[in-house]
C-alpha positions as CSV (number, residue, x, y, z in Angstrom):
1,M,1.3,32.8,-6.2
2,Q,2.6,30.5,-3.0
3,V,4.9,28.4,-3.3
4,A,2.9,25.9,-1.2
5,I,0.1,26.5,-3.4
6,E,2.1,26.7,-6.8
7,E,3.5,22.8,-6.0
8,K,-0.3,21.7,-5.0
9,I,-1.4,22.4,-8.5
10,D,1.8,21.4,-10.0
11,A,0.5,17.6,-8.0
12,L,-2.6,17.4,-9.1
13,C,-1.4,18.0,-12.1
14,Q,0.8,15.5,-13.0
15,Q,-1.7,12.5,-10.9
16,E,-4.9,13.5,-13.0
17,S,-1.9,14.2,-16.5
18,I,-4.0,17.4,-17.1
19,T,-1.9,21.1,-17.2
20,A,-2.7,24.0,-15.2
21,E,-4.6,25.5,-17.8
22,T,-7.6,23.2,-18.0
23,L,-7.1,22.8,-13.8
24,L,-8.0,26.6,-14.1
25,E,-11.1,25.9,-16.7
26,A,-12.9,23.5,-14.5
27,L,-12.3,25.5,-11.0
28,F,-13.2,28.5,-12.5
29,T,-16.7,26.9,-14.0
30,I,-16.8,25.0,-10.9
31,A,-16.9,28.4,-9.0
32,Q,-19.0,30.3,-11.4
33,E,-21.5,27.4,-11.3
34,Q,-21.8,27.8,-7.8
35,D,-21.3,31.7,-7.0
36,T,-18.7,31.3,-4.6
37,L,-15.6,32.9,-7.6
38,T,-16.1,36.7,-6.5
39,N,-16.2,35.4,-2.6
40,V,-13.2,33.7,-3.4
41,V,-11.3,36.7,-5.8
42,S,-11.9,39.1,-2.7
43,R,-10.9,36.6,-0.1
44,E,-7.7,35.9,-2.4
45,Q,-7.0,39.8,-3.2
46,E,-7.6,40.5,0.6
47,Q,-4.3,38.2,1.5
48,L,-2.4,39.6,-1.6
49,R,-3.0,42.7,0.0
50,V,-2.0,41.9,3.4
51,R,1.2,39.5,2.3
52,K,2.4,43.3,0.6
53,E,1.9,45.5,3.7
54,M,3.3,42.7,6.0
55,G,6.6,43.1,3.2
56,N,6.5,46.8,2.9
57,L,6.3,46.8,6.8
58,K,9.5,44.8,7.2
59,S,11.0,46.6,4.7
60,R,10.4,49.7,6.5
61,I,11.4,48.3,10.4
62,T,14.8,47.1,8.5
63,Q,15.4,50.5,7.1
64,L,14.9,52.0,10.5
65,G,17.5,50.2,12.0
66,N,19.9,50.6,9.7
67,L,19.3,54.5,10.2
68,L,19.9,53.7,13.7
69,K,23.1,51.8,13.9
70,H,24.1,54.8,11.4
71,D,23.4,57.1,14.0
C-alpha cells in the first residue's frame, strides 16, 4: 500500500475512532452497492502493475549502468 494512502487511512480511523477493518467493511459495502467495486479494483490493479513495471525498468537501467561502468 502506498505510504500516503496508509497515513490518510490511519488518520481517518483515529479521527472517527474506528479500526481499519471497520473502514474497509464500510467502503466495501458502499462500493458493492454502487456497483463500482469492480471498476475501482481494476484501476488499482493496473496502477500496481505499472508501478511494478517501473520498478523493474529502473532496476534494469541500474544494472545496465553498472555493466557499462565495468567495461
